[in-house]
N, CA, C and O atoms as a GROMACS GRO file, in nm:
protein
  620
    1MET      N    1  13.851   8.235  11.456
    1MET     CA    2  13.813   8.243  11.594
    1MET      C    3  13.732   8.371  11.620
    1MET      O    4  13.640   8.371  11.701
    2TYR      N    5  13.767   8.478  11.548
    2TYR     CA    6  13.691   8.602  11.567
    2TYR      C    7  13.546   8.583  11.523
    2TYR      O    8  13.455   8.642  11.582
    3ALA      N    9  13.523   8.502  11.421
    3ALA     CA   10  13.386   8.476  11.375
    3ALA      C   11  13.306   8.408  11.486
    3ALA      O   12  13.189   8.438  11.506
    4VAL      N   13  13.370   8.317  11.557
    4VAL     CA   14  13.303   8.247  11.667
    4VAL      C   15  13.272   8.347  11.778
    4VAL      O   16  13.160   8.349  11.830
    5LEU      N   17  13.369   8.429  11.814
    5LEU     CA   18  13.350   8.526  11.922
    5LEU      C   19  13.241   8.627  11.888
    5LEU      O   20  13.167   8.671  11.976
    6ARG      N   21  13.230   8.665  11.759
    6ARG     CA   22  13.128   8.760  11.716
    6ARG      C   23  12.988   8.703  11.731
    6ARG      O   24  12.892   8.778  11.751
    7GLU      N   25  12.975   8.571  11.722
    7GLU     CA   26  12.842   8.508  11.726
    7GLU      C   27  12.796   8.474  11.867
    7GLU      O   28  12.683   8.427  11.885
    8LEU      N   29  12.879   8.496  11.965
    8LEU     CA   30  12.838   8.470  12.104
    8LEU      C   31  12.738   8.576  12.147
    8LEU      O   32  12.748   8.691  12.104
    9PRO      N   33  12.643   8.540  12.232
    9PRO     CA   34  12.548   8.640  12.282
    9PRO      C   35  12.620   8.749  12.361
    9PRO      O   36  12.730   8.727  12.413
   10ASN      N   37  12.559   8.867  12.370
   10ASN     CA   38  12.621   8.981  12.438
   10ASN      C   39  12.653   8.951  12.584
   10ASN      O   40  12.754   9.000  12.636
   11GLY      N   41  12.572   8.874  12.651
   11GLY     CA   42  12.593   8.848  12.794
   11GLY      C   43  12.686   8.732  12.822
   11GLY      O   44  12.703   8.693  12.937
   12ALA      N   45  12.748   8.674  12.717
   12ALA     CA   46  12.833   8.557  12.738
   12ALA      C   47  12.956   8.598  12.819
   12ALA      O   48  13.017   8.701  12.792
   13PRO      N   49  12.991   8.516  12.921
   13PRO     CA   50  13.107   8.552  13.003
   13PRO      C   51  13.238   8.534  12.927
   13PRO      O   52  13.249   8.447  12.840
   14LYS      N   53  13.336   8.617  12.960
   14LYS     CA   54  13.469   8.605  12.901
   14LYS      C   55  13.539   8.492  12.973
   14LYS      O   56  13.543   8.489  13.096
   15ILE      N   57  13.595   8.399  12.897
   15ILE     CA   58  13.660   8.283  12.959
   15ILE      C   59  13.805   8.276  12.918
   15ILE      O   60  13.848   8.337  12.819
   16SER      N   61  13.881   8.199  12.995
   16SER     CA   62  14.021   8.177  12.966
   16SER      C   63  14.037   8.029  12.930
   16SER      O   64  13.989   7.941  13.001
   17ILE      N   65  14.104   8.005  12.818
   17ILE     CA   66  14.123   7.867  12.771
   17ILE      C   67  14.272   7.838  12.776
   17ILE      O   68  14.353   7.914  12.722
   18PRO      N   69  14.309   7.727  12.841
   18PRO     CA   70  14.452   7.693  12.850
   18PRO      C   71  14.513   7.675  12.710
   18PRO      O   72  14.455   7.608  12.624
   19GLY      N   73  14.629   7.734  12.690
   19GLY     CA   74  14.699   7.722  12.562
   19GLY      C   75  14.669   7.834  12.465
   19GLY      O   76  14.735   7.846  12.362
   20ILE      N   77  14.569   7.919  12.498
   20ILE     CA   78  14.533   8.031  12.411
   20ILE      C   79  14.553   8.160  12.491
   20ILE      O   80  14.500   8.172  12.601
   21PRO      N   81  14.629   8.256  12.438
   21PRO     CA   82  14.654   8.380  12.513
   21PRO      C   83  14.525   8.458  12.539
   21PRO      O   84  14.436   8.462  12.455
   22ASP      N   85  14.518   8.520  12.657
   22ASP     CA   86  14.402   8.602  12.694
   22ASP      C   87  14.417   8.745  12.644
   22ASP      O   88  14.318   8.811  12.612
   23ASP      N   89  14.540   8.794  12.637
   23ASP     CA   90  14.566   8.930  12.591
   23ASP      C   91  14.535   8.941  12.442
   23ASP      O   92  14.572   8.854  12.362
   24GLU      N   93  14.466   9.050  12.404
   24GLU     CA   94  14.421   9.064  12.264
   24GLU      C   95  14.539   9.073  12.166
   24GLU      O   96  14.534   9.013  12.059
   25ALA      N   97  14.644   9.146  12.202
   25ALA     CA   98  14.760   9.159  12.113
   25ALA      C   99  14.830   9.024  12.097
   25ALA      O  100  14.870   8.987  11.986
   26GLU      N  101  14.843   8.950  12.207
   26GLU     CA  102  14.904   8.816  12.200
   26GLU      C  103  14.815   8.721  12.121
   26GLU      O  104  14.863   8.637  12.045
   27PHE      N  105  14.682   8.735  12.140
   27PHE     CA  106  14.588   8.651  12.067
   27PHE      C  107  14.600   8.674  11.917
   27PHE      O  108  14.596   8.580  11.838
   28ASP      N  109  14.614   8.803  11.878
   28ASP     CA  110  14.628   8.836  11.736
   28ASP      C  111  14.755   8.775  11.677
   28ASP      O  112  14.756   8.731  11.562
   29ALA      N  113  14.861   8.771  11.757
   29ALA     CA  114  14.990   8.719  11.708
   29ALA      C  115  15.001   8.568  11.725
   29ALA      O  116  15.097   8.508  11.677
   30PHE      N  117  14.905   8.505  11.792
   30PHE     CA  118  14.911   8.361  11.820
   30PHE      C  119  14.901   8.282  11.690
   30PHE      O  120  14.804   8.296  11.616
   31ASP      N  121  15.002   8.199  11.662
   31ASP     CA  122  15.001   8.120  11.538
   31ASP      C  123  15.023   7.972  11.563
   31ASP      O  124  15.071   7.900  11.475
   32GLU      N  125  14.988   7.926  11.681
   32GLU     CA  126  15.006   7.784  11.714
   32GLU      C  127  14.874   7.709  11.717
   32GLU      O  128  14.856   7.613  11.792
   33TRP      N  129  14.782   7.754  11.634
   33TRP     CA  130  14.651   7.689  11.628
   33TRP      C  131  14.663   7.551  11.568
   33TRP      O  132  14.738   7.529  11.473
   34THR      N  133  14.588   7.459  11.624
   34THR     CA  134  14.571   7.326  11.565
   34THR      C  135  14.420   7.304  11.555
   34THR      O  136  14.342   7.377  11.616
   35ALA      N  137  14.380   7.205  11.480
   35ALA     CA  138  14.238   7.177  11.467
   35ALA      C  139  14.179   7.140  11.603
   35ALA      O  140  14.068   7.181  11.637
   36GLY      N  141  14.254   7.062  11.680
   36GLY     CA  142  14.207   7.020  11.812
   36GLY      C  143  14.194   7.138  11.907
   36GLY      O  144  14.095   7.148  11.980
   37LEU      N  145  14.291   7.228  11.906
   37LEU     CA  146  14.287   7.344  11.994
   37LEU      C  147  14.171   7.436  11.955
   37LEU      O  148  14.102   7.491  12.041
   38PHE      N  149  14.150   7.453  11.826
   38PHE     CA  150  14.039   7.536  11.779
   38PHE      C  151  13.906   7.475  11.823
   38PHE      O  152  13.820   7.546  11.874
   39ARG      N  153  13.891   7.344  11.804
   39ARG     CA  154  13.765   7.277  11.842
   39ARG      C  155  13.743   7.289  11.993
   39ARG      O  156  13.631   7.313  12.038
   40GLU      N  157  13.848   7.271  12.070
   40GLU     CA  158  13.838   7.282  12.215
   40GLU      C  159  13.793   7.423  12.255
   40GLU      O  160  13.709   7.440  12.343
   41ALA      N  161  13.849   7.524  12.189
   41ALA     CA  162  13.812   7.662  12.219
   41ALA      C  163  13.667   7.689  12.183
   41ALA      O  164  13.594   7.752  12.261
   42VAL      N  165  13.623   7.643  12.066
   42VAL     CA  166  13.484   7.665  12.024
   42VAL      C  167  13.390   7.595  12.120
   42VAL      O  168  13.288   7.652  12.159
   43GLU      N  169  13.422   7.472  12.160
   43GLU     CA  170  13.337   7.400  12.256
   43GLU      C  171  13.330   7.474  12.389
   43GLU      O  172  13.223   7.482  12.450
   44ALA      N  173  13.442   7.530  12.435
   44ALA     CA  174  13.444   7.603  12.562
   44ALA      C  175  13.360   7.730  12.552
   44ALA      O  176  13.285   7.761  12.644
   45TYR      N  177  13.372   7.804  12.441
   45TYR     CA  178  13.292   7.926  12.425
   45TYR      C  179  13.144   7.893  12.414
   45TYR      O  180  13.060   7.965  12.470
   46ALA      N  181  13.110   7.786  12.344
   46ALA     CA  182  12.970   7.746  12.331
   46ALA      C  183  12.913   7.710  12.468
   46ALA      O  184  12.802   7.750  12.502
   47ALA      N  185  12.989   7.634  12.547
   47ALA     CA  186  12.943   7.595  12.681
   47ALA      C  187  12.927   7.718  12.771
   47ALA      O  188  12.832   7.725  12.849
   48SER      N  189  13.021   7.815  12.760
   48SER     CA  190  13.011   7.933  12.845
   48SER      C  191  12.890   8.019  12.809
   48SER      O  192  12.836   8.090  12.894
   49ALA      N  193  12.848   8.013  12.686
   49ALA     CA  194  12.731   8.089  12.640
   49ALA      C  195  12.603   8.007  12.651
   49ALA      O  196  12.496   8.052  12.610
   50ARG      N  197  12.614   7.885  12.707
   50ARG     CA  198  12.499   7.793  12.722
   50ARG      C  199  12.435   7.764  12.586
   50ARG      O  200  12.313   7.766  12.571
   51MET      N  201  12.521   7.736  12.490
   51MET     CA  202  12.476   7.698  12.354
   51MET      C  203  12.536   7.562  12.323
   51MET      O  204  12.635   7.521  12.382
   52THR      N  205  12.473   7.492  12.229
   52THR     CA  206  12.535   7.368  12.181
   52THR      C  207  12.642   7.406  12.080
   52THR      O  208  12.639   7.513  12.019
   53LEU      N  209  12.737   7.316  12.062
   53LEU     CA  210  12.843   7.340  11.964
   53LEU      C  211  12.782   7.359  11.825
   53LEU      O  212  12.822   7.449  11.751
   54ASP      N  213  12.685   7.273  11.790
   54ASP     CA  214  12.622   7.284  11.657
   54ASP      C  215  12.549   7.417  11.640
   54ASP      O  216  12.552   7.475  11.531
   55ALA      N  217  12.485   7.467  11.744
   55ALA     CA  218  12.414   7.594  11.734
   55ALA      C  219  12.512   7.707  11.708
   55ALA      O  220  12.487   7.794  11.624
   56LEU      N  221  12.625   7.708  11.780
   56LEU     CA  222  12.724   7.813  11.760
   56LEU      C  223  12.786   7.805  11.621
   56LEU      O  224  12.804   7.907  11.554
   57LEU      N  225  12.820   7.682  11.578
   57LEU     CA  226  12.878   7.667  11.444
   57LEU      C  227  12.778   7.704  11.335
   57LEU      O  228  12.817   7.765  11.235
   58ASN      N  229  12.651   7.669  11.353
   58ASN     CA  230  12.549   7.708  11.255
   58ASN      C  231  12.534   7.859  11.246
   58ASN      O  232  12.518   7.914  11.137
   59LYS      N  233  12.541   7.928  11.363
   59LYS     CA  234  12.536   8.074  11.360
   59LYS      C  235  12.656   8.129  11.282
   59LYS      O  236  12.642   8.224  11.205
   60CYS      N  237  12.773   8.067  11.301
   60CYS     CA  238  12.893   8.111  11.229
   60CYS      C  239  12.878   8.088  11.079
   60CYS      O  240  12.911   8.176  11.000
   61TYR      N  241  12.826   7.970  11.040
   61TYR     CA  242  12.808   7.940  10.898
   61TYR      C  243  12.707   8.036  10.836
   61TYR      O  244  12.730   8.090  10.728
   62PHE      N  245  12.596   8.059  10.907
   62PHE     CA  246  12.494   8.150  10.856
   62PHE      C  247  12.550   8.291  10.842
   62PHE      O  248  12.526   8.358  10.741
   63SER      N  249  12.624   8.335  10.941
   63SER     CA  250  12.684   8.468  10.936
   63SER      C  251  12.782   8.480  10.819
   63SER      O  252  12.783   8.580  10.748
   64ALA      N  253  12.865   8.376  10.800
   64ALA     CA  254  12.961   8.378  10.688
   64ALA      C  255  12.888   8.380  10.555
   64ALA      O  256  12.926   8.452  10.463
   65HIS      N  257  12.781   8.300  10.545
   65HIS     CA  258  12.702   8.297  10.422
   65HIS      C  259  12.639   8.434  10.396
   65HIS      O  260  12.641   8.484  10.283
   66THR      N  261  12.582   8.494  10.501
   66THR     CA  262  12.520   8.626  10.487
   66THR      C  263  12.623   8.731  10.447
   66THR      O  264  12.599   8.813  10.358
   67ASN      N  265  12.739   8.727  10.512
   67ASN     CA  266  12.844   8.824  10.480
   67ASN      C  267  12.891   8.808  10.336
   67ASN      O  268  12.917   8.906  10.267
   68ARG      N  269  12.904   8.682  10.290
   68ARG     CA  270  12.945   8.659  10.152
   68ARG      C  271  12.840   8.710  10.055
   68ARG      O  272  12.873   8.771   9.953
   69TYR      N  273  12.712   8.687  10.087
   69TYR     CA  274  12.604   8.735  10.001
   69TYR      C  275  12.607   8.888   9.993
   69TYR      O  276  12.597   8.945   9.885
   70VAL      N  277  12.620   8.952  10.109
   70VAL     CA  278  12.624   9.099  10.112
   70VAL      C  279  12.744   9.150  10.034
   70VAL      O  280  12.733   9.247   9.959
   71ALA      N  281  12.859   9.086  10.052
   71ALA     CA  282  12.980   9.128   9.980
   71ALA      C  283  12.961   9.113   9.829
   71ALA      O  284  13.003   9.200   9.753
   72ASN      N  285  12.898   9.003   9.786
   72ASN     CA  286  12.874   8.983   9.642
   72ASN      C  287  12.777   9.087   9.588
   72ASN      O  288  12.795   9.136   9.476
   73GLU      N  289  12.675   9.121   9.666
   73GLU     CA  290  12.581   9.225   9.624
   73GLU      C  291  12.651   9.360   9.612
   73GLU      O  292  12.630   9.433   9.516
   74GLU      N  293  12.735   9.392   9.711
   74GLU     CA  294  12.809   9.518   9.705
   74GLU      C  295  12.903   9.519   9.586
   74GLU      O  296  12.918   9.622   9.518
   75LYS      N  297  12.968   9.405   9.560
   75LYS     CA  298  13.059   9.397   9.445
   75LYS      C  299  12.982   9.421   9.316
   75LYS      O  300  13.026   9.499   9.231
   76ARG      N  301  12.867   9.355   9.301
   76ARG     CA  302  12.787   9.373   9.180
   76ARG      C  303  12.742   9.519   9.166
   76ARG      O  304  12.744   9.575   9.057
   77TYR      N  305  12.701   9.578   9.277
   77TYR     CA  306  12.658   9.718   9.276
   77TYR      C  307  12.773   9.808   9.228
   77TYR      O  308  12.753   9.893   9.142
   78PHE      N  309  12.892   9.788   9.284
   78PHE     CA  310  13.005   9.873   9.247
   78PHE      C  311  13.050   9.847   9.104
   78PHE      O  312  13.091   9.940   9.034
   79VAL      N  313  13.043   9.722   9.058
   79VAL     CA  314  13.080   9.692   8.919
   79VAL      C  315  12.982   9.760   8.824
   79VAL      O  316  13.024   9.821   8.725
   80GLU      N  317  12.852   9.751   8.854
   80GLU     CA  318  12.753   9.816   8.769
   80GLU      C  319  12.772   9.967   8.767
   80GLU      O  320  12.766  10.029   8.661
   81HIS      N  321  12.796  10.026   8.882
   81HIS     CA  322  12.815  10.170   8.888
   81HIS      C  323  12.946  10.211   8.821
   81HIS      O  324  12.954  10.317   8.759
   82ALA      N  325  13.048  10.128   8.833
   82ALA     CA  326  13.174  10.160   8.765
   82ALA      C  327  13.153  10.159   8.614
   82ALA      O  328  13.204  10.247   8.544
   83GLN      N  329  13.077  10.061   8.563
   83GLN     CA  330  13.050  10.056   8.419
   83GLN      C  331  12.969  10.178   8.376
   83GLN      O  332  12.995  10.237   8.272
   84ARG      N  333  12.869  10.215   8.459
   84ARG     CA  334  12.787  10.330   8.426
   84ARG      C  335  12.869  10.458   8.425
   84ARG      O  336  12.855  10.541   8.335
   85TRP      N  337  12.956  10.474   8.525
   85TRP     CA  338  13.040  10.593   8.529
   85TRP      C  339  13.138  10.595   8.414
   85TRP      O  340  13.170  10.701   8.361
   86LYS      N  341  13.186  10.477   8.374
   86LYS     CA  342  13.278  10.471   8.261
   86LYS      C  343  13.207  10.515   8.133
   86LYS      O  344  13.263  10.591   8.054
   87LEU      N  345  13.084  10.468   8.113
   87LEU     CA  346  13.006  10.509   7.995
   87LEU      C  347  12.978  10.659   7.998
   87LEU      O  348  12.991  10.727   7.896
   88LEU      N  349  12.939  10.711   8.114
   88LEU     CA  350  12.913  10.854   8.124
   88LEU      C  351  13.039  10.936   8.098
   88LEU      O  352  13.035  11.040   8.034
   89SER      N  353  13.151  10.887   8.148
   89SER     CA  354  13.278  10.956   8.127
   89SER      C  355  13.316  10.954   7.979
   89SER      O  356  13.359  11.056   7.925
   90GLU      N  357  13.301  10.839   7.914
   90GLU     CA  358  13.331  10.830   7.771
   90GLU      C  359  13.239  10.921   7.690
   90GLU      O  360  13.284  10.987   7.596
   91ARG      N  361  13.112  10.924   7.727
   91ARG     CA  362  13.016  11.011   7.656
   91ARG      C  363  13.056  11.158   7.674
   91ARG      O  364  13.051  11.236   7.579
   92GLU      N  365  13.094  11.194   7.795
   92GLU     CA  366  13.136  11.333   7.821
   92GLU      C  367  13.261  11.366   7.741
   92GLU      O  368  13.271  11.475   7.683
   93ASN      N  369  13.357  11.274   7.737
   93ASN     CA  370  13.479  11.297   7.659
   93ASN      C  371  13.448  11.314   7.511
   93ASN      O  372  13.503  11.402   7.445
   94ARG      N  373  13.359  11.229   7.458
   94ARG     CA  374  13.321  11.241   7.317
   94ARG      C  375  13.252  11.374   7.290
   94ARG      O  376  13.275  11.436   7.186
   95SER      N  377  13.168  11.418   7.383
   95SER     CA  378  13.098  11.544   7.361
   95SER      C  379  13.195  11.661   7.361
   95SER      O  380  13.169  11.764   7.298
   96ARG      N  381  13.305  11.648   7.431
   96ARG     CA  382  13.404  11.756   7.432
   96ARG      C  383  13.495  11.751   7.311
   96ARG      O  384  13.554  11.852   7.273
   97ILE      N  385  13.507  11.633   7.251
   97ILE     CA  386  13.594  11.619   7.134
   97ILE      C  387  13.521  11.659   7.006
   97ILE      O  388  13.576  11.730   6.923
   98LEU      N  389  13.397  11.614   6.991
   98LEU     CA  390  13.320  11.642   6.869
   98LEU      C  391  13.260  11.781   6.875
   98LEU      O  392  13.221  11.830   6.981
   99LEU      N  393  13.254  11.844   6.759
   99LEU     CA  394  13.195  11.977   6.750
   99LEU      C  395  13.044  11.967   6.741
   99LEU      O  396  12.988  11.862   6.707
  100GLU      N  397  12.979  12.076   6.772
  100GLU     CA  398  12.834  12.083   6.760
  100GLU      C  399  12.796  12.073   6.612
  100GLU      O  400  12.876  12.110   6.526
  101PRO      N  401  12.676  12.026   6.581
  101PRO     CA  402  12.635  12.009   6.439
  101PRO      C  403  12.643  12.138   6.358
  101PRO      O  404  12.683  12.134   6.242
  102GLU      N  405  12.606  12.251   6.416
  102GLU     CA  406  12.611  12.377   6.341
  102GLU      C  407  12.755  12.412   6.305
  102GLU      O  408  12.785  12.456   6.194
  103VAL      N  409  12.845  12.390   6.402
  103VAL     CA  410  12.987  12.420   6.378
  103VAL      C  411  13.044  12.323   6.276
  103VAL      O  412  13.122  12.362   6.190
  104LEU      N  413  13.004  12.195   6.284
  104LEU     CA  414  13.051  12.096   6.187
  104LEU      C  415  13.006  12.134   6.046
  104LEU      O  416  13.084  12.119   5.951
  105ALA      N  417  12.883  12.182   6.030
  105ALA     CA  418  12.834  12.221   5.898
  105ALA      C  419  12.916  12.338   5.843
  105ALA      O  420  12.950  12.340   5.725
  106LYS      N  421  12.947  12.434   5.930
  106LYS     CA  422  13.027  12.549   5.887
  106LYS      C  423  13.167  12.503   5.846
  106LYS      O  424  13.220  12.548   5.744
  107VAL      N  425  13.227  12.413   5.926
  107VAL     CA  426  13.361  12.362   5.894
  107VAL      C  427  13.358  12.288   5.760
  107VAL      O  428  13.450  12.301   5.680
  108ALA      N  429  13.253  12.209   5.737
  108ALA     CA  430  13.242  12.135   5.611
  108ALA      C  431  13.234  12.230   5.492
  108ALA      O  432  13.294  12.205   5.388
  109ARG      N  433  13.158  12.341   5.508
  109ARG     CA  434  13.150  12.439   5.400
  109ARG      C  435  13.288  12.500   5.371
  109ARG      O  436  13.328  12.510   5.255
  110TYR      N  437  13.358  12.538   5.475
  110TYR     CA  438  13.492  12.596   5.456
  110TYR      C  439  13.586  12.493   5.393
  110TYR      O  440  13.666  12.526   5.305
  111GLU      N  441  13.576  12.368   5.438
  111GLU     CA  442  13.663  12.264   5.382
  111GLU      C  443  13.638  12.247   5.233
  111GLU      O  444  13.733  12.238   5.155
  112SER      N  445  13.512  12.242   5.193
  112SER     CA  446  13.482  12.223   5.050
  112SER      C  447  13.531  12.343   4.969
  112SER      O  448  13.579  12.327   4.856
  113GLY      N  449  13.520  12.462   5.025
  113GLY     CA  450  13.572  12.580   4.954
  113GLY      C  451  13.723  12.573   4.940
  113GLY      O  452  13.777  12.603   4.834
  114PHE      N  453  13.792  12.534   5.048
  114PHE     CA  454  13.938  12.520   5.042
  114PHE      C  455  13.979  12.412   4.942
  114PHE      O  456  14.079  12.425   4.872
  115GLU      N  457  13.900  12.305   4.938
  115GLU     CA  458  13.932  12.195   4.846
  115GLU      C  459  13.920  12.241   4.700
  115GLU      O  460  14.006  12.212   4.618
  116ARG      N  461  13.813  12.313   4.670
  116ARG     CA  462  13.797  12.364   4.533
  116ARG      C  463  13.911  12.459   4.498
  116ARG      O  464  13.967  12.452   4.388
  117SER      N  465  13.946  12.546   4.590
  117SER     CA  466  14.056  12.640   4.567
  117SER      C  467  14.186  12.565   4.546
  117SER      O  468  14.266  12.602   4.459
  118PHE      N  469  14.209  12.461   4.624
  118PHE     CA  470  14.330  12.381   4.611
  118PHE      C  471  14.339  12.318   4.472
  118PHE      O  472  14.442  12.326   4.406
  119PHE      N  473  14.228  12.257   4.428
  119PHE     CA  474  14.231  12.191   4.298
  119PHE      C  475  14.246  12.292   4.182
  119PHE      O  476  14.312  12.263   4.083
  120ARG      N  477  14.184  12.411   4.194
  120ARG     CA  478  14.204  12.515   4.092
  120ARG      C  479  14.352  12.553   4.084
  120ARG      O  480  14.409  12.565   3.976
  121SER      N  481  14.415  12.572   4.202
  121SER     CA  482  14.557  12.608   4.204
  121SER      C  483  14.643  12.496   4.149
  121SER      O  484  14.738  12.521   4.076
  122LEU      N  485  14.609  12.372   4.184
  122LEU     CA  486  14.684  12.256   4.134
  122LEU      C  487  14.676  12.248   3.982
  122LEU      O  488  14.777  12.227   3.915
  123HIS      N  489  14.557  12.266   3.928
  123HIS     CA  490  14.542  12.259   3.783
  123HIS      C  491  14.615  12.374   3.714
  123HIS      O  492  14.671  12.356   3.605
  124GLU      N  493  14.616  12.492   3.776
  124GLU     CA  494  14.689  12.606   3.719
  124GLU      C  495  14.838  12.576   3.718
  124GLU      O  496  14.907  12.606   3.620
  125ILE      N  497  14.890  12.518   3.827
  125ILE     CA  498  15.031  12.481   3.833
  125ILE      C  499  15.064  12.380   3.723
  125ILE      O  500  15.167  12.390   3.656
  126GLN      N  501  14.975  12.281   3.706
  126GLN     CA  502  14.998  12.180   3.602
  126GLN      C  503  15.000  12.244   3.463
  126GLN      O  504  15.082  12.207   3.379
  127ARG      N  505  14.912  12.341   3.438
  127ARG     CA  506  14.910  12.410   3.308
  127ARG      C  507  15.039  12.490   3.288
  127ARG      O  508  15.096  12.489   3.179
  128LEU      N  509  15.085  12.558   3.395
  128LEU     CA  510  15.209  12.636   3.384
  128LEU      C  511  15.329  12.544   3.358
  128LEU      O  512  15.416  12.576   3.276
  129GLN      N  513  15.335  12.433   3.426
  129GLN     CA  514  15.446  12.340   3.405
  129GLN      C  515  15.443  12.283   3.264
  129GLN      O  516  15.547  12.266   3.200
  130ALA      N  517  15.322  12.254   3.215
  130ALA     CA  518  15.310  12.200   3.079
  130ALA      C  519  15.352  12.306   2.976
  130ALA      O  520  15.415  12.272   2.876
  131SER      N  521  15.318  12.433   3.001
  131SER     CA  522  15.355  12.538   2.905
  131SER      C  523  15.506  12.558   2.904
  131SER      O  524  15.562  12.593   2.799
  132ARG      N  525  15.575  12.537   3.015
  132ARG     CA  526  15.721  12.550   3.019
  132ARG      C  527  15.789  12.443   2.935
  132ARG      O  528  15.894  12.467   2.875
  133THR      N  529  15.728  12.325   2.931
  133THR     CA  530  15.788  12.217   2.852
  133THR      C  531  15.752  12.229   2.705
  133THR      O  532  15.802  12.151   2.623
  134GLY      N  533  15.667  12.324   2.669
  134GLY     CA  534  15.632  12.344   2.530
  134GLY      C  535  15.511  12.265   2.487
  134GLY      O  536  15.483  12.258   2.367
  135ALA      N  537  15.438  12.204   2.578
  135ALA     CA  538  15.320  12.126   2.542
  135ALA      C  539  15.207  12.220   2.503
  135ALA      O  540  15.197  12.332   2.554
  136ALA      N  541  15.122  12.173   2.413
  136ALA     CA  542  15.006  12.251   2.371
  136ALA      C  543  14.903  12.245   2.484
  136ALA      O  544  14.868  12.137   2.531
  137ILE      N  545  14.856  12.360   2.526
  137ILE     CA  546  14.763  12.366   2.638
  137ILE      C  547  14.628  12.410   2.584
  137ILE      O  548  14.616  12.519   2.528
  138PRO      N  549  14.526  12.325   2.601
  138PRO     CA  550  14.393  12.366   2.554
  138PRO      C  551  14.341  12.480   2.641
  138PRO      O  552  14.377  12.490   2.759
  139PRO      N  553  14.257  12.566   2.585
  139PRO     CA  554  14.202  12.675   2.666
  139PRO      C  555  14.110  12.619   2.775
  139PRO      O  556  14.055  12.509   2.762
  140LEU      N  557  14.094  12.695   2.880
  140LEU     CA  558  14.006  12.653   2.989
  140LEU      C  559  13.864  12.644   2.939
  140LEU      O  560  13.820  12.728   2.860
  141ALA      N  561  13.793  12.546   2.984
  141ALA     CA  562  13.653  12.530   2.944
  141ALA      C  563  13.566  12.544   3.067
  141ALA      O  564  13.596  12.487   3.173
  142ALA      N  565  13.461  12.617   3.054
  142ALA     CA  566  13.364  12.631   3.163
  142ALA      C  567  13.234  12.569   3.117
  142ALA      O  568  13.188  12.596   3.006
  143ILE      N  569  13.177  12.486   3.199
  143ILE     CA  570  13.053  12.418   3.163
  143ILE      C  571  12.950  12.449   3.270
  143ILE      O  572  12.976  12.433   3.389
  144ASP      N  573  12.834  12.492   3.229
  144ASP     CA  574  12.723  12.511   3.321
  144ASP      C  575  12.628  12.395   3.300
  144ASP      O  576  12.590  12.364   3.187
  145VAL      N  577  12.590  12.330   3.408
  145VAL     CA  578  12.498  12.217   3.400
  145VAL      C  579  12.372  12.254   3.474
  145VAL      O  580  12.376  12.298   3.588
  146ASP      N  581  12.258  12.236   3.405
  146ASP     CA  582  12.129  12.263   3.468
  146ASP      C  583  12.048  12.136   3.454
  146ASP      O  584  12.024  12.088   3.344
  147MET      N  585  12.006  12.083   3.568
  147MET     CA  586  11.931  11.957   3.564
  147MET      C  587  11.793  11.981   3.623
  147MET      O  588  11.778  12.045   3.727
  148THR      N  589  11.693  11.929   3.556
  148THR     CA  590  11.558  11.936   3.606
  148THR      C  591  11.513  11.792   3.627
  148THR      O  592  11.521  11.710   3.537
  149VAL      N  593  11.468  11.764   3.745
  149VAL     CA  594  11.425  11.629   3.778
  149VAL      C  595  11.275  11.629   3.790
  149VAL      O  596  11.216  11.708   3.865
  150HIS      N  597  11.212  11.538   3.714
  150HIS     CA  598  11.068  11.524   3.721
  150HIS      C  599  11.036  11.402   3.804
  150HIS      O  600  11.098  11.297   3.785
  151PRO      N  601  10.939  11.411   3.896
  151PRO     CA  602  10.901  11.293   3.972
  151PRO      C  603  10.852  11.182   3.881
  151PRO      O  604  10.797  11.208   3.774
  152VAL      N  605  10.871  11.059   3.924
  152VAL     CA  606  10.829  10.942   3.845
  152VAL      C  607  10.678  10.942   3.832
  152VAL      O  608  10.606  10.962   3.930
  153GLY      N  609  10.632  10.919   3.712
  153GLY     CA  610  10.487  10.910   3.686
  153GLY      C  611  10.418  11.043   3.665
  153GLY      O  612  10.295  11.047   3.655
  154SER      N  613  10.494  11.154   3.656
  154SER     CA  614  10.428  11.283   3.631
  154SER      C  615  10.452  11.323   3.487
  154SER      O  616  10.549  11.394   3.459
  155GLY      N  617  10.374  11.282   3.400
  155GLY     CA  618  10.366  11.305   3.260
  155GLY      C  619  10.466  11.376   3.194
  155GLY      O  620  10.458  11.395   3.073
   0.00000   0.00000   0.00000
């Protein structure tokens, strides 16, 4: 009923319809609507505004269609922006979690140094354990490797 009232021209007179409360609070709480009572009310409002019933109903349908279209556009807009904000938020979180490339390179160098030190210590422990059991332990061997790579096709 509010959709019908919204579509009436500004100068339309306020009317009283038998069976429908005139007070706004009572109207809001009114729950005894029937299809016949609704149609009677719409016809009365259309007549008071000097409109045909079809003209008033068409304005209501057009308004509902327009409102639905606007609501769908707003929904799409907010969904797109929500997705964009989610991506920006995830990107920001990743940038705070991952280290800068220079720092990552430094960490990788330290890691490789720690790894070499770990394996040297592990091998020393294995040699000490083997010597305790009386196993023959070969002397440590150091090998230097020098590789020269020649490009393909250069004599």
